[in-house]
C-alpha positions in Angstrom: 88.9 112.9 -5.6 87.8 111.6 -2.3 84.3 111.1 -3.6 85.9 109.2 -6.5 87.7 107.0 -4.0 84.8 106.3 -1.9 83.0 105.2 -5.1 85.6 102.8 -6.1 85.9 101.4 -2.7 82.2 100.8 -2.7 82.4 99.2 -6.1 85.2 96.9 -5.0 83.3 95.9 -1.8 80.1 95.0 -3.9 82.1 92.9 -6.3 83.6 91.1 -3.4 80.2 90.5 -1.8 78.9 89.2 -5.3 81.7 86.8 -5.7 81.2 85.6 -2.0 77.3 85.2 -2.7 77.9 83.2 -5.9 80.4 80.9 -4.1 78.2 80.2 -1.2 75.2 79.7 -3.5 77.0 77.1 -5.7 78.4 75.3 -2.6 75.0 74.9 -0.8 73.4 73.6 -4.3 76.0 71.1 -4.6 75.3 69.7 -1.1 71.6 69.6 -1.7 71.9 67.8 -4.9 74.3 65.2 -3.1 71.9 64.7 -0.3 69.0 64.3 -2.8 70.8 61.7 -4.8 71.8 59.6 -1.7 68.1 60.0 -0.5 66.9 58.7 -4.0 69.5 55.9 -3.9 68.4 55.1 -0.4 64.6 54.8 -1.4 65.5 52.8 -4.3 67.4 50.3 -2.3 64.7 50.1 0.2 62.1 49.6 -2.6 64.4 46.8 -4.1 64.7 45.1 -0.6 60.7 45.3 -0.2 60.3 43.9 -3.6 62.7 41.0 -2.8 60.9 40.3 0.5 57.4 40.4 -1.1 58.7 38.1 -3.8 60.0 35.7 -1.3 56.8 35.9 0.8 54.6 35.4 -2.4 56.8 32.3 -3.4 56.6 30.8 0.2 52.8 31.3 0.0 52.4 29.7 -3.2 54.5 26.8 -2.1 52.5 26.4 1.1 49.4 26.3 -1.0 50.9 23.8 -3.3 51.9 21.7 -0.4 48.4 21.9 1.2 46.8 21.0 -2.1 49.2 18.1 -2.7 48.4 16.8 0.9 44.7 17.1 0.4 45.0 15.2 -2.8 47.1 12.6 -1.3 44.7 12.1 1.5 41.8 11.8 -0.9 43.9 9.3 -2.9 44.6 7.4 0.3 40.9 7.3 1.4 40.0 6.2 -2.0 42.6 3.4 -1.8 41.3 2.4 1.6 37.8 2.2 0.3 39.0 0.2 -2.8 40.8 -2.0 -0.2 37.8 -2.4 2.0 35.5 -3.2 -1.0 38.3 -5.7 -2.4 38.2 -7.4 1.0 34.2 -7.7 1.2 34.4 -9.2 -2.2 37.0 -11.6 -1.4 34.9 -12.5 1.9 31.8 -12.9 -0.1 33.8 -15.2 -2.7 35.2 -17.2 0.2 31.6 -17.6 1.8 30.1 -18.4 -1.6 33.0 -21.1 -2.0 32.2 -22.4 1.5 28.6 -22.7 0.7 29.1 -24.6 -2.5 31.5 -27.0 -0.5 28.8 -27.5 2.2 26.1 -27.9 -0.5 28.3 -30.4 -2.1 28.8 -32.5 1.1 25.1 -32.1 1.8 24.4 -33.4 -1.9 26.7 -36.4 -1.2 24.9 -37.0 2.3 21.6 -37.1 0.6 22.7 -39.4 -2.1 24.0 -41.8 0.6 20.9 -41.3 2.5 18.8 -42.1 -0.6 20.8 -45.2 -1.4 20.1 -46.4 2.3 16.3 -45.8 2.0 16.3 -47.6 -1.4 18.1 -50.6 0.4 15.6 -50.5 3.3 12.6 -50.1 0.9 13.9 -53.1 -1.0 14.2 -55.1 2.4 10.8 -53.9 3.5 9.3 -55.2 0.2 10.9 -58.6 0.6 9.7 -58.8 4.3 6.2 -57.8 3.2 6.2 -60.5 0.4 7.4 -63.1 3.1 4.7 -61.9 5.5 2.1 -62.2 2.8 3.1 -65.6 2.1 3.0 -66.6 5.6 -0.5 -65.3 6.0 -1.7 -66.9 2.9 -0.2 -70.3 4.3 -1.9 -69.7 7.7 -5.3 -68.9 6.0 -5.1 -72.0 3.9 -4.6 -74.1 7.0 -7.3 -72.5 8.8 -9.6 -73.2 5.7 -8.7 -76.8 5.7 -9.3 -77.1 9.4 -12.6 -75.4 9.3 -13.6 -76.8 5.9 -14.6 -73.1 4.8 -13.1 -70.9 2.1 -11.1 -68.0 3.3 -13.6 -65.3 2.0 -16.6 -67.4 3.8 -14.6 -67.3 7.1 -13.9 -63.6 6.7 -17.5 -62.9 6.1 -18.9 -64.7 9.0 -16.5 -63.1 11.1 -17.2 -59.6 9.8 -21.1 -60.1 10.3 -20.8 -61.3 13.7 -18.6 -58.4 14.9 -20.9 -55.9 13.1 -24.2 -57.0 14.6 -22.6 -57.1 17.9 -21.1 -53.7 17.7 -24.6 -52.3 16.4 -26.5 -53.5 19.1 -24.1 -52.2 21.7 -23.8 -48.8 20.1 -27.6 -48.5 19.5 -28.1 -49.2 23.3 -25.5 -46.7 24.3 -26.8 -44.0 22.1 -30.3 -44.5 23.1 -29.3 -44.0 26.8 -27.3 -41.0 26.1 -29.9 -39.3 24.1 -32.6 -39.8 26.5 -30.4 -38.6 29.4 -29.2 -35.7 27.5 -32.6 -34.6 26.3 -34.1 -34.8 29.9 -31.3 -32.5 31.3 -29.9 -30.5 28.5 -33.2 -28.6 27.5 -34.0 -27.6 30.9 -30.4 -26.3 31.7 -29.9 -24.5 28.5 -33.4 -23.0 28.6 -32.7 -21.8 32.1 -29.3 -20.3 31.3 -30.5 -18.6 28.3 -33.6 -17.2 30.0 -31.6 -16.0 32.9 -29.1 -14.3 30.5 -31.7 -12.5 28.4 -33.6 -11.4 31.4 -30.7 -9.9 33.1 -29.6 -7.9 30.2 -33.0 -6.9 29.0 -32.7 -3.3 27.9 -34.7 -0.9 25.6 -33.2 -0.1 22.2 -33.5 3.0 20.2 -32.4 2.9 16.7 -29.7 5.2 15.7 -30.3 8.1 13.4 -28.2 9.7 10.8 -29.2 13.2 11.5 -28.9 15.6 14.5 -31.0 18.7 15.1 -29.6 21.8 16.7 -32.0 24.4 18.1 -31.4 28.2 17.2 -32.3 31.1 19.4 -34.1 32.7 16.4 -34.6 32.3 12.7 -32.1 35.4 12.2 -29.4 32.9 13.2 -29.9 30.9 10.0 -28.8 33.8 7.9 -25.6 34.2 10.1 -25.0 30.5 9.7 -25.4 30.7 6.0 -23.2 33.9 5.6 -22.7 36.3 2.9 -23.2 34.5 -0.4 -23.1 31.1 1.5 -19.6 31.2 2.4 -20.2 30.2 6.2 -22.2 27.2 5.4 -19.9 26.1 2.5 -17.0 26.5 4.8 -18.5 24.4 7.6 -19.8 21.6 5.2 -16.2 21.4 3.6 -14.2 21.3 6.9 -16.6 19.0 8.7 -17.9 16.6 6.1 -21.5 17.3 7.4 -24.4 18.4 5.4 -26.3 21.3 6.9 -30.1 21.3 5.9 -31.6 24.6 6.6 -35.3 24.4 5.7 -38.5 25.9 6.8 -38.5 24.4 10.2 -38.6 27.3 12.7 -35.5 27.7 15.0 -33.7 24.5 13.9 -31.0 23.3 11.7 -30.4 19.6 10.8 -27.0 18.0 10.4 -27.0 15.1 8.1 -24.2 12.7 7.7 -23.5 8.9 8.0 -20.5 9.2 10.3 -21.7 9.6 13.8 -18.4 10.8 15.2 -18.1 13.4 12.5 -21.6 14.4 12.9 -21.2 14.9 16.7 -18.2 17.0 16.2 -20.1 19.2 13.8 -23.1 19.3 16.3 -21.0 20.5 19.2 -19.0 23.0 17.0 -22.3 24.5 15.6 -23.6 24.9 19.1 -20.4 26.8 20.2 -20.6 28.9 17.3 -24.2 29.9 18.0 -23.5 30.5 21.6 -20.2 32.6 20.9 -21.9 34.6 17.9 -18.9 35.1 16.0 -19.5 33.1 12.8 -17.0 33.4 10.0 -14.8 30.9 8.0 -11.8 31.5 10.1 -13.7 30.9 13.3 -15.6 27.8 11.9 -12.4 26.1 11.0 -10.9 27.2 14.5 -13.9 25.6 16.4 -14.2 22.4 14.4 -10.4 21.9 15.1 -10.8 22.4 18.8 -13.9 20.3 19.1 -12.2 17.4 17.2 -9.5 17.4 19.8 -11.9 17.5 22.6 -13.7 14.6 20.9 -10.6 12.4 21.3 -10.6 13.0 25.0 -14.3 12.3 25.2 -13.7 8.9 23.3 -11.2 8.0 26.0 -13.5 9.0 28.9 -16.5 6.9 27.3 -14.1 3.9 26.9 -13.1 4.0 30.6 -16.6 4.4 31.7 -17.4 1.2 29.8 -14.5 -0.7 31.3 -15.5 0.4 34.7 -19.2 -0.7 34.0 -18.3 -4.1 33.0 -15.5 -4.4 35.7 -12.7 -5.1 33.2 -9.3 -4.0 34.1 -5.8 -3.9 32.5 -6.9 -2.8 29.1 -4.4 -1.1 26.6 -5.0 2.8 26.4 -5.2 2.1 22.6 -8.1 -0.3 23.0 -9.8 2.1 25.5 -10.1 4.8 22.7 -11.3 2.3 20.3 -14.1 1.2 22.7 -15.0 5.0 23.2 -15.3 5.2 19.3 -18.0 2.3 19.4 -20.4 4.7 21.2 -20.5 6.4 17.6 -20.8 3.3 15.6 -23.8 1.5 14.8 -24.5 -2.1 13.3 -28.0 -2.5 11.5 -29.0 0.5 13.6 -27.9 -1.0 16.9 -25.4 1.0 18.9 -22.2 -1.1 18.8 -21.1 0.0 22.3 -24.4 -1.0 23.9 -24.2 -4.2 22.0 -20.8 -4.9 23.4 -21.8 -4.2 26.9 -24.9 -6.5 26.4 -22.6 -9.3 25.1 -20.1 -8.9 27.9 -22.9 -9.5 30.5 -24.4 -12.4 28.6 -20.9 -14.1 28.3 -20.5 -13.4 32.0 -23.7 -15.0 33.1 -23.4 -17.9 30.7 -19.8 -18.5 32.1 -21.1 -18.5 35.8 -23.8 -20.9 35.1 -21.4 -23.4 33.4 -18.8 -22.9 36.1 -16.2 -21.1 33.9 -14.2 -17.9 34.4 -16.7 -15.1 34.4 -14.2 -12.3 34.0 -12.6 -13.9 31.0 -15.8 -14.5 29.3 -16.9 -11.0 30.0 -13.7 -9.8 28.6 -14.1 -11.7 25.3 -17.7 -10.7 24.9 -16.9 -7.0 25.6 -14.0 -6.8 22.9 -15.7 -9.1 20.2 -16.8 -6.2 18.0 -13.7 -4.1 18.6 -12.8 -4.0 14.9 -15.9 -2.1 14.0 -14.4 1.1 15.2 -11.7 1.0 12.6 -12.9 -1.4 10.0 -13.3 1.5 7.4 -9.6 2.3 7.9 -8.4 -1.3 7.0 -8.8 -4.0 4.5 -10.5 -7.2 6.0 -13.5 -8.2 8.2 -13.9 -6.4 11.5 -13.5 -9.7 13.2 -9.9 -10.1 11.8 -9.2 -6.5 12.2 -10.3 -6.5 15.8 -8.4 -9.6 16.7 -5.1 -8.4 15.1 -5.5 -5.1 16.9 -6.1 -6.8 20.3 -3.0 -9.2 19.6 -0.8 -6.2 19.0 -2.0 -4.5 22.3 -1.2 -7.4 24.6 -4.6 -9.4 24.8 -4.3 -13.2 25.6 -4.7 -15.9 22.8 -8.1 -16.9 24.1 -9.5 -13.3 23.8 -7.9 -12.9 20.3 -9.4 -16.3 19.2 -12.8 -15.4 20.6 -12.8 -12.0 18.5 -11.5 -13.6 15.5 -14.0 -16.7 15.6 -17.3 -14.9 16.6 -18.4 -14.8 13.1 -17.0 -18.4 12.2 -14.2 -17.1 10.1 -11.9 -19.2 12.0 -12.2 -22.3 14.2 -13.0 -21.6 17.8 -10.2 -23.0 20.1 -11.7 -22.6 23.5 -15.3 -22.7 25.1 -15.1 -18.8 25.6 -15.1 -18.3 21.8 -18.2 -20.5 21.6 -19.8 -18.3 24.4 -18.8 -15.2 22.5 -20.7 -16.4 19.4 -23.7 -17.3 21.4 -23.8 -13.8 23.4 -23.3 -11.8 20.1 -26.3 -13.9 18.5 -28.6 -13.2 21.6 -27.9 -9.5 21.7 -28.3 -9.0 17.9 -31.1 -11.3 17.3 -33.5 -10.1 20.1 -36.5 -8.1 18.8 -36.0 -4.6 17.8 -32.3 -4.8 18.2 -31.2 -4.1 14.6 -32.3 -2.8 11.4 -30.4 -3.9 8.2 -31.5 -0.9 6.0 -29.4 1.6 8.1 -26.3 -0.6 8.1 -26.3 -1.1 4.3 -26.8 2.5 3.9 -23.8 3.4 5.9 -21.8 0.9 4.1 -22.7 2.4 0.8 -21.5 5.7 2.0 -18.3 4.3 3.3 -17.7 2.6 -0.1 -18.2 6.0 -1.7 -15.7 7.6 0.3 -13.4 4.6 0.0 -13.5 4.9 -4.0 -12.7 8.5 -3.8 -9.8 8.2 -1.4 -8.1 5.6 -3.6 -7.5 8.4 -6.4 -4.1 10.0 -6.2 -4.1 13.5 -5.2 -7.3 13.2 -3.0 -6.9 14.6 0.4 -10.4 14.2 1.9 -13.8 13.0 0.6 -17.3 13.4 2.4 -20.5 11.7 1.5 -23.3 14.2 2.0 -26.9 15.0 1.1 -27.9 11.4 2.4 -25.5 9.8 -0.2 -26.6 11.8 -3.1 -23.3 14.0 -3.4 -19.8 13.0 -3.0 -17.7 16.0 -2.1 -13.9 15.6 -2.6 -11.1 18.0 -1.5 -7.8 17.6 -3.7 -4.2 18.5 -3.0 -3.8 21.9 -4.9 -0.1 21.3 -5.4 -0.2 17.9 -7.1 -3.6 18.4 -8.9 -4.3 21.3 -11.2 -7.4 22.7 -12.4 -7.6 20.8 -15.6 -7.0 17.6 -13.7 -10.0 18.1 -11.4 -12.3 17.4 -14.3 -10.7 14.1 -14.9 -10.7 13.0 -11.3 -14.6 13.7 -11.0 -15.2 11.7 -14.1 -13.0 8.9 -13.0 -14.8 8.7 -9.7 -18.2 8.9 -11.1 -17.3 6.0 -13.4 -15.9 3.8 -10.7 -19.1 4.5 -8.5 -21.2 3.2 -11.6 -19.1 0.2 -12.0 -18.7 -0.9 -8.4 -21.8 0.2 -6.5 -25.6 -0.1 -6.6 -27.7 2.9 -5.5 -31.0 4.5 -6.0 -31.2 7.7 -8.1 -28.1 9.8 -8.9 -24.7 10.7 -7.1 -23.1 14.1 -7.7 -19.4 14.1 -7.5 -18.0 17.5 -6.6 -14.1 18.1 -6.8 -12.9 21.1 -4.9 -9.3 22.5 -5.5 -8.4 25.4 -3.1 -5.3 27.5 -2.7 -4.7 29.8 0.3 -2.0 32.5 0.8 -1.5 34.2 4.1 0.9 36.6 5.7 1.4 38.1 9.3 1.4 41.8 9.8 3.7 42.7 12.8 
């Protein structure tokens, strides 16, 4: 019985505990659901607030962008309006100016008409007065004829004959005296002056050549100069414009070219390459470029030495460089710088003998052939080119006129221009001074290069092989391979039409492209 009681009590306690557990479980679940619902509602509310805030921000940004765009467009419209107002103002001003000019022209036209009327009136008055004067003269002549019992024509003829005979006698006597006195003194003075001038500047003359010879240490150097498949000699001739003649002459190479400066640069460059020993296309181009720069300095030094030798000061540096270039320029085989120095001293001596300004005369003679240094670069005679260049570099009007008039292209305006003509003739006409064949040869080669350089797309042109070949380098960008044939044909046709030359002239057009990169 006791055991059954214990069992019942245990069951009752278990039931009570189960009820309590279910109650507690249900209570806790409801609270969790409530909390979850509140949290979800709160999250939804926060999301709505954020969406509203984002919406407002987006709307504000869109409005701001719209306002900025509107402001920019308004500014642009205002700028256009201002420009239109400015253009309208300029147009109105021009119209106003045109109206004023038309008004002034109308006034001038009316003034001219009035002036023309006054002139016509004065002309009519003058004609009437001339008629009255003629009538009075006729009356006086009639009265004189009646008094002298001669006709008017007879009286005039007698008077003319008397005056003519008297004037002839007096003039003949004066002329005879002047001629005799001038012959007695002028011949002696002129002969003495010219003899003194020629004697004091008497120098030996060596005709300039169109070739230079470079000595080689051995014949093996010829092969190095030619290079593999001739690439060295081709590069040298193309860059320098000078023809290299390598023949059977032992230990010597001949450089041939009509431009003395270009030939001298090539000679110095070849000597440097031989001495250095490194001969390849890149080195050849480098040495030629460096030598050309050094030549510019050499020209200035030569010009300064010539100015010091003639004691001429205050010469523009531009003129000094041109004077240096005259060292490498010839005229009929005569070195132009030596000719200029001779002319300067002759002018100075003549001016001293005549009591004139010796320094001014020497300056005119020294600069008279200045244009020959650049006459191949400009159109016109060397006298006009030199005068224009001297004028731009501050030389006086006397010097400019002496340069321009020394070949009688313009009238001399001073005695110094005449002295320059005389000095130029004395220096050039003395025996052995000049050779015409060399000058005509050089002009022919210059003409060949001039014809080539006039063609569009030509960068450089060189007359080589003693004028038997014209080598032309074209711009590889503007000229393609097909066009090179047309350029060669056009230049050959122009040479045939415009020049006279012996034999044949070969025209070679070179188009070369180069690509380079630097390895670091």
